[in-house]
VEXGUGU-889362 format. One line per 2 residues: number of its first residue (from 1); for each residue y, x, z of N, C-alpha, C. Coordinates in pm, whole numbers, padded with zeros to 5 digits, m for minus. Layout:
VEXGUGU-889362
NUM> Y:X:Z:Y:X:Z:Y:X:Z | ... .
end
This chain:
VEXGUGU-889362
1> m03025:m04102:05801:m02887:m04056:05779:m02861:m03935:05871 | m02801:m03831:05816:m02771:m03711:05893:m02658:m03740:05992 .
3> m02656:m03665:06101:m02554:m03684:06205:m02419:m03642:06152 | m02317:m03718:06187:m02182:m03685:06144:m02134:m03560:06216 .
5> m02059:m03478:06141:m02000:m03359:06200:m01874:m03394:06277 | m01835:m03306:06366:m01712:m03322:06443:m01624:m03198:06422 .
7> m01495:m03219:06412:m01405:m03105:06403:m01384:m03050:06544 | m01327:m02930:06556:m01300:m02876:06690:m01204:m02962:06771 .
9> m01138:m03059:06705:m01039:m03141:06774:m01091:m03280:06808 | m01221:m03300:06795:m01280:m03434:06818:m01243:m03488:06955 .
11> m01259:m03410:07058:m01231:m03457:07195:m01081:m03487:07212 | m00997:m03413:07142:m00851:m03440:07148:m00821:m03577:07090 .
13> m00884:m03609:06978:m00861:m03739:06914:m00904:m03852:07006 | m01022:m03838:07065:m01071:m03942:07156:m00979:m03959:07276 .
15> m00932:m03848:07331:m00844:m03853:07448:m00711:m03922:07414 | m00669:m03911:07291:m00543:m03973:07246:m00561:m04118:07200 .
17> m00682:m04169:07215:m00708:m04308:07175:m00740:m04325:07029 | m00780:m04216:06962:m00814:m04226:06820:m00934:m04315:06796 .
19> m00925:m04401:06699:m01038:m04485:06657:m01119:m04405:06555 | m01236:m04361:06595:m01315:m04270:06514:m01401:m04346:06414 .
21> m01403:m04297:06289:m01481:m04359:06185:m01549:m04251:06100 | m01656:m04283:06029:m01718:m04186:05937:m01627:m04161:05819 .
23> m01609:m04033:05784:m01530:m03997:05668:m01577:m03863:05615 | m01628:m03862:05495:m01670:m03738:05427:m01768:m03656:05513 .
25> m01855:m03726:05586:m01954:m03659:05666:m01909:m03619:05806 | m01785:m03655:05841:m01728:m03624:05970:m01691:m03752:06046 .
27> m01677:m03739:06178:m01615:m03842:06257:m01466:m03807:06264 | m01383:m03896:06209:m01240:m03869:06199:m01161:m03987:06252 .
29> m01040:m03964:06301:m00957:m04074:06350:m00892:m04151:06235 | m00917:m04282:06229:m00849:m04362:06126:m00710:m04400:06172 .
31> m00692:m04415:06304:m00560:m04436:06360:m00569:m04414:06511 | m00452:m04406:06574:m00444:m04389:06718:m00393:m04519:06781 .
33> m00371:m04518:06909:m00347:m04643:06983:m00222:m04719:06941 | m00123:m04649:06888:00000:m04717:06847:m00006:m04775:06706 .
35> m00113:m04743:06632:m00133:m04804:06501:m00083:m04722:06385 | m00138:m04751:06267:m00110:m04673:06146:00034:m04687:06100 .
37> 00095:m04804:06121:00231:m04823:06073:00328:m04733:06148 | 00310:m04720:06279:00397:m04629:06357:00377:m04486:06312 .
39> 00251:m04450:06285:00222:m04314:06238:00289:m04287:06104 | 00275:m04382:06013:00338:m04371:05881:00489:m04353:05896 .
41> 00548:m04436:05982:00694:m04434:05997:00741:m04301:06054 | 00665:m04242:06143:00706:m04116:06202:00719:m04005:06096 .
43> 00635:m04012:05993:00640:m03912:05887:00752:m03944:05787 | 00765:m04069:05751:00862:m04108:05648:01007:m04109:05698 .
45> 01026:m04125:05828:01161:m04151:05877:01212:m04043:05972 | 01187:m03917:05935:01255:m03807:06001:01180:m03738:06112 .
47> 01059:m03783:06144:00981:m03719:06249:00888:m03613:06196 | 00781:m03588:06270:00678:m03495:06227:00543:m03554:06262 .
49> 00454:m03558:06164:00320:m03610:06185:00219:m03497:06178 | 00120:m03501:06268:00018:m03396:06275:m00118:m03452:06237 .
51> m00176:m03396:06134:m00302:m03442:06076:m00411:m03338:06098 | m00525:m03379:06146:m00644:m03293:06148:m00715:m03312:06015 .
53> m00709:m03211:05929:m00777:m03220:05799:m00882:m03108:05786 | m00943:m03078:05901:m01045:m02974:05907:m01168:m03009:05825 .
55> m01182:m03135:05792:m01296:m03175:05707:m01286:m03114:05568 | m01168:m03073:05525:m01152:m03005:05396:m01225:m02871:05402 .
57> m01260:m02819:05283:m01330:m02692:05275:m01239:m02577:05238 | m01273:m02458:05288:m01198:m02338:05256:m01291:m02232:05203 .
59> m01257:m02175:05088:m01341:m02077:05021:m01258:m01953:04986 | m01307:m01836:05024:m01239:m01712:04990:m01309:m01646:04872 .
61> m01231:m01606:04772:m01281:m01542:04652:m01221:m01402:04643 | m01307:m01299:04643:m01257:m01162:04642:m01336:m01078:04543 .
63> m01273:m00968:04500:m01339:m00876:04409:m01256:m00847:04285 | m01295:m00742:04215:m01223:m00700:04096:m01222:m00808:03987 .
65> m01324:m00892:03989:m01335:m00997:03888:m01280:m01130:03930 | m01203:m01135:04041:m01157:m01263:04097:m01072:m01342:03997 .
67> m00976:m01276:03933:m00889:m01346:03839:m00969:m01402:03722 | m01052:m01319:03660:m01131:m01365:03546:m01223:m01481:03584 .
69> m01279:m01472:03704:m01367:m01577:03753:m01291:m01708:03768 | m01176:m01704:03835:m01102:m01827:03859:m01041:m01883:03731 .
71> m01008:m01795:03635:m00963:m01845:03505:m01073:m01926:03436 | m01195:m01887:03459:m01309:m01951:03392:m01353:m02080:03463 .
73> m01344:m02084:03595:m01398:m02200:03668:m01292:m02304:03702 | m01163:m02271:03690:m01059:m02369:03721:m00974:m02399:03599 .
75> m00899:m02509:03606:m00825:m02557:03489:m00687:m02495:03474 | m00622:m02464:03584:m00485:m02413:03577:m00487:m02264:03543 .
77> m00371:m02211:03509:m00361:m02071:03468:m00334:m01982:03588 | m00438:m01922:03642:m00429:m01842:03763:m00346:m01716:03737 .
79> m00343:m01671:03614:m00266:m01548:03583:m00117:m01566:03607 | m00072:m01690:03615:00071:m01716:03636:00109:m01719:03784 .
81> 00008:m01715:03874:00036:m01716:04015:00090:m01581:04062 | 00196:m01586:04140:00244:m01464:04208:00179:m01457:04347 .
83> 00177:m01340:04404:00125:m01327:04542:00208:m01418:04633 | 00138:m01492:04719:00206:m01584:04810:00236:m01719:04750 .
85> 00182:m01743:04631:00207:m01871:04564:00078:m01953:04559 | 00095:m02086:04557:m00015:m02182:04553:00001:m02267:04428 .
87> m00109:m02309:04367:m00098:m02415:04268:m00213:m02514:04278 | m00186:m02632:04222:m00284:m02742:04217:m00370:m02720:04093 .
89> m00500:m02744:04104:m00591:m02718:03994:m00714:m02806:04006 | m00815:m02778:03927:m00938:m02859:03929:m01057:m02776:03885 .
91> m01173:m02822:03928:m01301:m02772:03879:m01360:m02881:03789 | m01399:m02842:03669:m01459:m02937:03577:m01603:m02898:03546 .
93> m01679:m02997:03498:m01813:m02966:03448:m01804:m02948:03296 | m01918:m02925:03233:m01917:m02898:03089:m01869:m03018:03008 .
95> m01883:m03138:03067:m01837:m03260:02999:m01687:m03281:03014 | m01621:m03192:03086:m01476:m03203:03103:m01435:m03299:03210 .
97> m01531:m03351:03291:m01499:m03442:03400:m01492:m03365:03532 | m01437:m03429:03633:m01402:m03361:03756:m01520:m03336:03848 .
99> m01538:m03211:03885:m01621:m03176:04000:m01537:m03193:04126 | m01409:m03153:04117:m01318:m03165:04231:m01177:m03129:04187 .
101> m01079:m03168:04267:m00946:m03109:04254:m00924:m03017:04374 | m00849:m02909:04355:m00839:m02803:04453:m00697:m02747:04454 .
103> m00667:m02668:04557:m00550:m02581:04552:m00596:m02437:04557 | m00524:m02351:04485:m00556:m02209:04476:m00442:m02126:04531 .
105> m00473:m02037:04624:m00377:m01950:04690:m00401:m01807:04642 | m00296:m01742:04594:m00311:m01601:04555:m00266:m01511:04669 .
107> m00362:m01440:04727:m00333:m01342:04834:m00296:m01207:04772 | m00376:m01164:04675:m00352:m01040:04602:m00424:m01049:04469 .
109> m00417:m00943:04387:m00482:m00947:04256:m00633:m00965:04267 | m00691:m00924:04379:m00837:m00938:04391:m00878:m01023:04511 .
111> m00787:m01110:04557:m00821:m01195:04670:m00747:m01329:04657 | m00823:m01438:04662:m00771:m01574:04650:m00836:m01662:04755 .
113> m00770:m01773:04780:m00817:m01867:04880:m00813:m02007:04816 | m00920:m02083:04831:m00927:m02214:04771:m00942:m02319:04881 .
115> m00873:m02430:04865:m00893:m02545:04953:m00958:m02654:04867 | m01073:m02704:04913:m01151:m02800:04837:m01170:m02927:04918 .
117> m01214:m03033:04851:m01228:m03162:04918:m01353:m03170:05006 | m01338:m03243:05113:m01442:m03253:05215:m01576:m03300:05162 .
119> m01575:m03413:05094:m01701:m03472:05047:m01767:m03386:04941 | m01691:m03298:04879:m01743:m03215:04769:m01774:m03072:04810 .
121> m01754:m03041:04938:m01760:m02902:04980:m01889:m02831:04935 | m02003:m02885:04970:m02128:m02815:04942:m02157:m02810:04792 .
123> m02122:m02916:04722:m02136:m02917:04577:m02047:m02814:04512 | m01923:m02807:04558:m01827:m02711:04503:m01871:m02567:04527 .
125> m01911:m02539:04650:m01952:m02402:04685:m02074:m02362:04603 | m02170:m02450:04591:m02289:m02418:04509:m02251:m02390:04365 .
127> m02160:m02472:04312:m02113:m02451:04174:m02041:m02316:04159 | m01952:m02287:04253:m01875:m02162:04245:m01967:m02040:04259 .
129> m02059:m02047:04353:m02147:m01931:04374:m02242:m01912:04256 | m02285:m02019:04193:m02371:m02006:04074:m02293:m01937:03962 .
131> m02169:m01977:03941:m02087:m01916:03836:m02049:m01771:03870 | m02039:m01741:03998:m01995:m01608:04040:m02096:m01500:04002 .
133> m02220:m01539:03978:m02323:m01443:03943:m02288:m01363:03818 | m02203:m01419:03734:m02166:m01353:03607:m02039:m01268:03619 .
135> m01983:m01261:03740:m01856:m01189:03758:m01868:m01093:03877 | m01779:m00994:03879:m01770:m00901:03991:m01687:m00965:04101 .
137> m01748:m01056:04176:m01672:m01138:04269:m01763:m01188:04380 | m01704:m01208:04497:m01775:m01267:04611:m01710:m01400:04644 .
139> m01790:m01503:04663:m01742:m01637:04699:m01799:m01668:04837 | m01712:m01680:04936:m01755:m01702:05075:m01696:m01830:05128 .
141> m01783:m01918:05176:m01741:m02044:05236:m01699:m02019:05381 | m01571:m02037:05411:m01521:m02012:05546:m01493:m02143:05622 .
143> m01542:m02254:05568:m01506:m02385:05622:m01545:m02403:05769 | m01664:m02355:05804:m01714:m02379:05940:m01637:m02300:06046 .
145> m01564:m02198:06004:m01490:m02116:06101:m01340:m02150:06104 | m01299:m02246:06021:m01157:m02269:05998:m01115:m02410:06037 .
147> m01008:m02420:06111:m00943:m02549:06137:m00821:m02559:06046 | m00804:m02676:05985:m00691:m02697:05896:m00609:m02815:05949 .
149> m00481:m02785:05976:m00389:m02888:06021:m00281:m02907:05916 | m00236:m03032:05902:m00118:m03061:05819:m00010:m03114:05911 .
151> 00106:m03055:05903:00222:m03099:05982:00328:m03140:05881 | 00359:m03271:05878:00440:m03325:05770:00557:m03409:05824 .
153> 00670:m03400:05755:00788:m03475:05793:00908:m03384:05812 | 01027:m03445:05817:01150:m03366:05825:01157:m03274:05947 .
155> 01090:m03314:06054:01094:m03234:06178:00979:m03134:06189 | 00901:m03119:06083:00783:m03032:06089:00820:m02888:06115 .
157> 00918:m02835:06047:00952:m02694:06062:00998:m02664:06205 | 01076:m02753:06263:01124:m02730:06400:01008:m02731:06498 .
159> 00907:m02813:06474:00792:m02822:06564:00704:m02698:06554 | 00691:m02643:06433:00600:m02533:06410:00661:m02395:06438 .
161> 00792:m02379:06412:00853:m02246:06418:00829:m02172:06551 | 00833:m02237:06667:00811:m02162:06791:00673:m02099:06803 .
163> 00576:m02144:06723:00439:m02091:06731:00416:m01977:06634 | 00511:m01952:06543:00489:m01863:06431:00574:m01737:06444 .
165> 00517:m01621:06409:00590:m01495:06425:00681:m01464:06307 | 00675:m01545:06200:00761:m01521:06084:00859:m01634:06065 .
167> 00949:m01617:05970:01054:m01716:05942:01000:m01821:05845 | 00978:m01941:05893:00925:m02047:05808:01022:m02084:05697 .
169> 01148:m02062:05720:01247:m02096:05616:01225:m02013:05490 | 01159:m01899:05505:01136:m01810:05389:01017:m01856:05305 .
171> 00941:m01952:05354:00826:m02003:05278:00872:m02120:05194 | 00879:m02100:05061:00925:m02204:04971:00813:m02303:04939 .
173> 00848:m02404:04863:00754:m02509:04825:00641:m02450:04742 | 00518:m02485:04779:00396:m02431:04718:00390:m02279:04725 .
175> 00441:m02228:04838:00428:m02087:04873:00357:m02081:05008 | 00307:m01962:05043:00241:m01947:05173:00266:m01807:05224 .
177> 00234:m01790:05353:00246:m01657:05415:00131:m01638:05511 | 00084:m01513:05521:m00014:m01476:05623:00067:m01434:05744 .
179> 00060:m01513:05849:00142:m01494:05968:00053:m01504:06092 | 00113:m01486:06207:00042:m01515:06331:00090:m01649:06387 .
181> m00006:m01735:06419:00022:m01860:06485:m00039:m01851:06624 | 00043:m01868:06726:00000:m01848:06865:m00066:m01712:06882 .
183> m00013:m01614:06812:m00060:m01475:06825:m00184:m01441:06747 | m00235:m01533:06665:m00360:m01513:06592:m00334:m01523:06441 .
185> m00402:m01438:06364:m00384:m01437:06218:m00414:m01574:06159 | m00325:m01620:06069:m00337:m01753:06010:m00270:m01753:05875 .
187> m00292:m01861:05799:m00220:m01887:05674:m00140:m02014:05693 | m00011:m02007:05659:00075:m02124:05665:00135:m02144:05527 .
189> 00119:m02263:05470:00174:m02292:05338:00265:m02415:05343 | 00369:m02413:05261:00456:m02530:05251:00398:m02623:05143 .
191> 00295:m02693:05183:00223:m02783:05093:00189:m02908:05174 | 00142:m03012:05106:00104:m03133:05177:00065:m03245:05082 .
193> 00037:m03359:05139:m00020:m03473:05066:00057:m03601:05095 | 00185:m03584:05137:00261:m03697:05184:00390:m03722:05110 .
195> 00440:m03627:05035:00571:m03640:04972:00686:m03605:05063 | 00654:m03550:05181:00757:m03505:05276:00749:m03353:05288 .
197> 00856:m03293:05341:00851:m03151:05373:00746:m03128:05481 | 00686:m03012:05479:00588:m02984:05581:00498:m02868:05545 .
199> 00393:m02850:05626:00309:m02732:05614:00161:m02768:05631 | 00077:m02683:05574:m00064:m02685:05602:m00097:m02551:05669 .
201> m00175:m02558:05779:m00191:m02445:05870:m00339:m02416:05885 | m00382:m02300:05838:m00522:m02258:05844:m00537:m02161:05961 .
203> m00615:m02200:06061:m00631:m02121:06182:m00777:m02111:06222 | m00814:m02009:06300:m00951:m02005:06351:m00978:m02118:06447 .
205> m01102:m02163:06451:m01138:m02273:06540:m01102:m02246:06686 | m01109:m02120:06726:m01091:m02086:06867:m00954:m02126:06921 .
207> m00850:m02133:06836:m00717:m02168:06883:m00677:m02310:06845 | m00767:m02387:06787:m00733:m02517:06733:m00675:m02610:06840 .
209> m00741:m02621:06951:m00695:m02713:07056:m00559:m02670:07108 | m00540:m02542:07130:m00413:m02491:07182:m00299:m02520:07086 .
211> m00320:m02492:06958:m00216:m02516:06858:m00187:m02667:06846 | m00291:m02747:06842:m00275:m02892:06834:m00188:m02943:06950 .
213> m00221:m02900:07070:m00145:m02946:07187:m00001:m02897:07187 | 00020:m02774:07143:00157:m02721:07136:00242:m02798:07037 .
215> 00183:m02832:06922:00259:m02906:06821:00293:m03049:06870 | 00200:m03110:06941:00230:m03240:06999:00340:m03228:07104 .
217> 00333:m03123:07184:00436:m03102:07287:00573:m03077:07223 | 00572:m03024:07100:00698:m03000:07029:00748:m03119:06952 .
219> 00685:m03234:06973:00737:m03359:06917:00659:m03422:06806 | 00551:m03357:06759:00472:m03417:06651:00390:m03535:06704 .
221> 00363:m03629:06616:00281:m03747:06650:00148:m03733:06576 | 00034:m03758:06642:m00094:m03749:06569:m00107:m03861:06467 .
223> m00161:m03827:06350:m00171:m03922:06238:m00316:m03935:06195 | m00361:m04056:06172:m00497:m04081:06129:m00509:m04102:05979 .
225> m00631:m04130:05937:m00664:m04144:05794:m00586:m04257:05728 | m00567:m04368:05799:m00505:m04484:05736:m00361:m04454:05694 .
227> m00284:m04394:05785:m00147:m04361:05749:m00142:m04251:05642 | m00236:m04158:05650:m00240:m04052:05549:m00262:m04111:05411 .
229> m00349:m04210:05401:m00373:m04272:05272:m00252:m04352:05223 | m00182:m04416:05315:m00060:m04485:05278:00043:m04390:05218 .
231> 00060:m04275:05284:00158:m04178:05241:00123:m04120:05105 | m00005:m04086:05082:m00041:m04023:04955:m00038:m04127:04843 .
233> m00072:m04253:04873:m00070:m04355:04768:00073:m04380:04721 | 00167:m04383:04814:00307:m04404:04775:00355:m04293:04680 .
235> 00299:m04174:04691:00336:m04065:04602:00260:m04070:04469 | 00152:m04148:04465:00068:m04151:04345:m00020:m04030:04331 .
237> m00047:m03959:04443:m00136:m03843:04439:m00280:m03887:04419 | m00352:m03814:04334:m00492:m03846:04305:m00580:m03819:04425 .
239> m00684:m03901:04439:m00786:m03879:04542:m00922:m03883:04475 | m01003:m03780:04507:m01136:m03777:04445:m01217:m03899:04486 .
241> m01287:m03956:04388:m01362:m04079:04408:m01278:m04202:04383 | m01153:m04182:04354:m01061:m04294:04322:m01001:m04271:04183 .
243> m00894:m04189:04178:m00832:m04162:04047:m00906:m04057:03966 | m00977:m03970:04034:m01055:m03867:03963:m01199:m03871:04011 .
245> m01289:m03838:03920:m01432:m03841:03952:m01506:m03776:03835 | m01639:m03778:03845:m01718:m03724:03734:m01728:m03822:03617 .
247> m01646:m03927:03619:m01642:m04023:03509:m01517:m04011:03425 | m01419:m03929:03468:m01294:m03917:03392:m01258:m03770:03371 .
249> m01182:m03747:03266:m01130:m03613:03236:m00982:m03606:03272 | m00922:m03490:03269:m00777:m03481:03294:m00694:m03560:03196 .
251> m00747:m03589:03080:m00674:m03668:02980:m00650:m03810:03034 | m00754:m03872:03090:m00738:m04006:03145:m00655:m04004:03273 .
253> m00673:m03902:03355:m00614:m03899:03488:m00470:m03850:03490 | m00410:m03827:03377:m00275:m03775:03365:m00259:m03642:03436 .
255> m00362:m03557:03425:m00360:m03427:03487:m00372:m03312:03385 | m00324:m03339:03265:m00320:m03231:03168:m00218:m03124:03206 .
257> m00127:m03160:03295:m00027:m03060:03338:m00089:m02950:03424 | m00208:m02972:03477:m00278:m02865:03549:m00397:m02814:03467 .
259> m00403:m02852:03341:m00517:m02817:03255:m00465:m02739:03135 | m00472:m02608:03143:m00404:m02521:03047:m00501:m02480:02935 .
261> m00508:m02560:02833:m00601:m02535:02723:m00565:m02408:02646 | m00443:m02358:02660:m00400:m02240:02585:m00431:m02109:02660 .
263> m00493:m02116:02778:m00515:m01993:02855:m00643:m01921:02814 | m00727:m01985:02734:m00857:m01928:02699:m00967:m02019:02746 .
265> m01090:m01980:02717:m01205:m02063:02748:m01224:m02079:02899 | m01252:m02202:02941:m01292:m02227:03080:m01390:m02344:03079 .
267> m01459:m02361:03188:m01563:m02466:03194:m01497:m02602:03168 | m01549:m02672:03067:m01496:m02804:03034:m01385:m02805:02934 .
269> m01333:m02688:02896:m01215:m02686:02808:m01243:m02747:02671 | m01358:m02718:02614:m01389:m02774:02481:m01398:m02926:02487 .
271> m01460:m02978:02593:m01472:m03123:02605:m01336:m03189:02626 | m01252:m03125:02706:m01119:m03181:02729:m01035:m03179:02601 .
273> m01045:m03070:02525:m00972:m03062:02398:m01019:m03171:02301 | m01148:m03196:02299:m01203:m03301:02212:m01154:m03440:02258 .
275> m01152:m03463:02388:m01106:m03591:02440:m00957:m03611:02413 | m00882:m03503:02425:m00739:m03511:02396:m00716:m03550:02251 .
277> m00793:m03491:02161:m00781:m03523:02019:m00825:m03666:01989 | m00931:m03706:02055:m00986:m03841:02036:m00897:m03949:02097 .
279> m00835:m03913:02210:m00756:m04009:02285:m00833:m04057:02407 | m00761:m04095:02514:m00828:m04135:02636:m00907:m04264:02618 .
281> m01017:m04275:02694:m01098:m04397:02690:m01045:m04501:02786 | m00966:m04457:02882:m00892:m04545:02972:m00769:m04468:03017 .
283> m00671:m04540:03071:m00549:m04471:03112:m00509:m04513:03250 | m00461:m04418:03326:m00416:m04443:03464:m00271:m04489:03459 .
285> m00244:m04601:03525:m00106:m04652:03532:m00069:m04677:03677 | 00062:m04684:03699:00115:m04725:03828:00172:m04866:03813 .
287> 00143:m04951:03909:00191:m05088:03899:00247:m05135:04033 | 00333:m05234:04024:00393:m05296:04143:00384:m05445:04128 .
289> 00335:m05513:04229:00326:m05659:04224:00466:m05719:04226 | 00484:m05823:04145:00608:m05903:04150:00582:m06034:04222 .
291> 00454:m06065:04244:00415:m06180:04325:00363:m06130:04459 | 00321:m06223:04545:00277:m06187:04680:00130:m06146:04681 .
293> 00100:m06045:04762:m00037:m06003:04777:m00048:m05853:04797 | m00170:m05808:04822:m00195:m05666:04839:m00304:m05624:04738 .
295> m00272:m05533:04646:m00370:m05492:04543:m00468:m05387:04598 | m00585:m05430:04635:m00685:m05340:04696:m00771:m05270:04591 .
297> m00833:m05161:04634:m00925:m05087:04548:m01030:m05180:04489 | m01059:m05162:04360:m01160:m05235:04282:m01117:m05374:04241 .
299> m00995:m05419:04283:m00948:m05548:04232:m00928:m05537:04082 | m00962:m05642:04011:m00953:m05641:03864:m00808:m05651:03816 .
301> m00781:m05577:03711:m00648:m05579:03649:m00660:m05647:03513 | m00568:m05740:03487:m00567:m05815:03362:m00440:m05786:03283 .
303> m00451:m05788:03151:m00337:m05776:03064:m00343:m05892:02965 | m00236:m05970:02962:m00231:m06092:02880:m00352:m06181:02907 .
305> m00390:m06185:03035:m00498:m06273:03076:m00637:m06224:03050 | m00649:m06101:02994:m00780:m06044:02960:m00809:m05928:03055 .
307> m00929:m05924:03111:m00964:m05815:03202:m00956:m05679:03130 | m00887:m05584:03193:m00863:m05456:03129:m00910:m05337:03211 .
309> m00920:m05352:03341:m00958:m05240:03426:m00957:m05279:03571 | m00937:m05181:03659:m00937:m05210:03802:m00849:m05113:03881 .
311> m00811:m05157:03999:m00731:m05077:04089:m00815:m04963:04147 | m00760:m04844:04149:m00830:m04731:04211:m00778:m04703:04351 .
313> m00649:m04724:04374:m00588:m04712:04507:m00478:m04816:04514 | m00473:m04892:04623:m00368:m04993:04635:m00336:m05020:04779 .
315> m00218:m05073:04804:m00174:m05095:04943:m00048:m05181:04945 | m00012:m05225:05065:00123:m05278:05087:00206:m05166:05142 .
317> 00300:m05118:05065:00391:m05013:05109:00505:m05076:05189 | 00531:m05025:05310:00644:m05078:05387:00777:m05064:05314 .
319> 00785:m04971:05222:00909:m04945:05152:00913:m05005:05011 | 00796:m05027:04949:00796:m05068:04809:00716:m05196:04781 .
321> 00652:m05253:04882:00572:m05373:04859:00434:m05343:04809 | 00375:m05438:04735:00239:m05419:04682:00239:m05323:04564 .
323> 00174:m05207:04582:00171:m05105:04478:00029:m05056:04459 | 00001:m05004:04339:m00135:m04960:04311:m00137:m04863:04195 .
325> m00241:m04780:04193:m00281:m04703:04076:m00401:m04774:04018 | m00411:m04778:03885:m00521:m04851:03824:m00552:m04790:03687 .
327> m00680:m04800:03650:m00721:m04764:03515:m00727:m04892:03431 | m00669:m04884:03312:m00676:m04995:03216:m00715:m04939:03079 .
329> m00746:m05030:02987:m00775:m04988:02849:m00653:m04918:02790 | m00672:m04819:02707:m00558:m04742:02653:m00452:m04828:02587 .
331> m00496:m04932:02515:m00399:m05016:02444:m00317:m05105:02538 | m00358:m05110:02665:m00285:m05193:02762:m00198:m05111:02856 .
333> m00194:m04981:02839:m00124:m04897:02933:00028:m04918:02929 | 00081:m04955:02815:00227:m04963:02802:00279:m05100:02763 .
335> 00192:m05191:02725:00241:m05321:02679:00147:m05433:02721 | 00204:m05553:02734:00128:m05672:02771:00158:m05715:02913 .
337> 00145:m05845:02938:00171:m05902:03070:00062:m05860:03169 | 00105:m05798:03277:00013:m05736:03372:m00007:m05827:03493 .
339> m00131:m05833:03542:m00160:m05910:03665:m00282:m05850:03734 | m00293:m05879:03863:m00404:m05832:03944:m00473:m05954:04006 .
341> m00605:m05956:03998:m00678:m06068:04059:m00693:m06043:04208 | m00635:m06132:04288:m00640:m06121:04434:m00691:m06254:04489 .
343> m00809:m06248:04548:m00872:m06366:04606:m00881:m06481:04507 | m00922:m06446:04386:m00947:m06545:04283:m00826:m06592:04206 .
345> m00708:m06539:04239:m00587:m06578:04166:m00521:m06454:04102 | m00460:m06478:03987:m00390:m06368:03918:m00247:m06359:03970 .
347> m00213:m06243:04023:m00079:m06218:04077:m00006:m06126:03979 | 00114:m06169:03940:00191:m06094:03841:00228:m05955:03893 .
349> 00232:m05859:03801:00269:m05722:03834:00349:m05662:03720 | 00408:m05548:03745:00482:m05477:03641:00446:m05329:03647 .
351> 00451:m05263:03532:00431:m05119:03528:00552:m05050:03586 | 00527:m04937:03654:00638:m04863:03712:00609:m04714:03703 .
353> 00702:m04635:03749:00687:m04491:03745:00655:m04439:03886 | 00603:m04319:03891:00571:m04256:04019:00678:m04154:04054 .
355> 00698:m04127:04184:00631:m04193:04298:00688:m04331:04323 | 00616:m04410:04402:00661:m04544:04434:00780:m04540:04528 .
357> 00788:m04438:04610:00905:m04417:04697:00954:m04272:04676 | 01074:m04243:04714:01134:m04112:04690:01058:m04001:04763 .
359> 01033:m03894:04691:00972:m03775:04753:01081:m03694:04822 | 01048:m03640:04939:01140:m03556:05013:01087:m03415:05033 .
361> 00998:m03370:04946:00951:m03232:04957:01067:m03138:04935 | 01064:m03021:05001:01173:m02925:04990:01140:m02826:04881 .
363> 01209:m02837:04767:01182:m02747:04653:01290:m02642:04643 .
end
């Protein structure tokens, strides 16, 4: 087994009592000494949570062919992005299934920035660079030089503003700005994975520790992987390897809203169009237990007493109880008595809508 990587903030996590675990090839904090529930609460209830998400990948795409290239390799319509705008998108293979989900930042007509998933970084970069050979474009992996922080919660802007040379209030939802953070060039976007207002901050490794400490001094609480997963699950946000993978298409994953079949040919578009016409082979639903229990990943889901699928992400939400995302057979997505097998017993559940708790993003 290869040695786990460490982010530039590894020693900071250890000093703060972070419980380090393997995650996507890195040693990352799953929680700190006060526990995941306190971390979760700090984000949901008016505070600010600080996440080290440097394990994510960052890729810069530049050149005269950048737009044409990204239109071909991603699902969303890049031509609709304005400078300083971000959108959610995906990379598909020829079968129309997910290589990864990503965010795309438009810096200018010939310069874009992509944020990709940690576990998929090398696969994604290899895929993008192979496709780039047919376009007038350069694809550069900047992951090893970049620290990525997420600062989330109602108090995030107040904690970050003293470090930034621009007005954070001017950065709207899914917008970004190239600014100076602690006097150094950086990208700050009003994006996140929690359903709360906040920012994602791309900075050089050299200032990572300084920025981390300043944000903590300004009132932010460090947040580990466990609380991060609680927050994203409550929103129903997809996670690669759970709701999306190389086994499902955007049709099954309810992500046709980021898959623009009318924009022209792109990798996987023909397969997705065919699957859309055929109908999904399984469907993603949101459910809430009406009985007692916690619906964990891979627990079996039954409809009218017949096994139909399994939980992809599940938890006990402090605000909503036992909640889960699950794939079931298409005919069971909207009708039939729902239950989840927990420790050998069927626990009743009901279909519900997302998010499981109210989103507080600033739009």
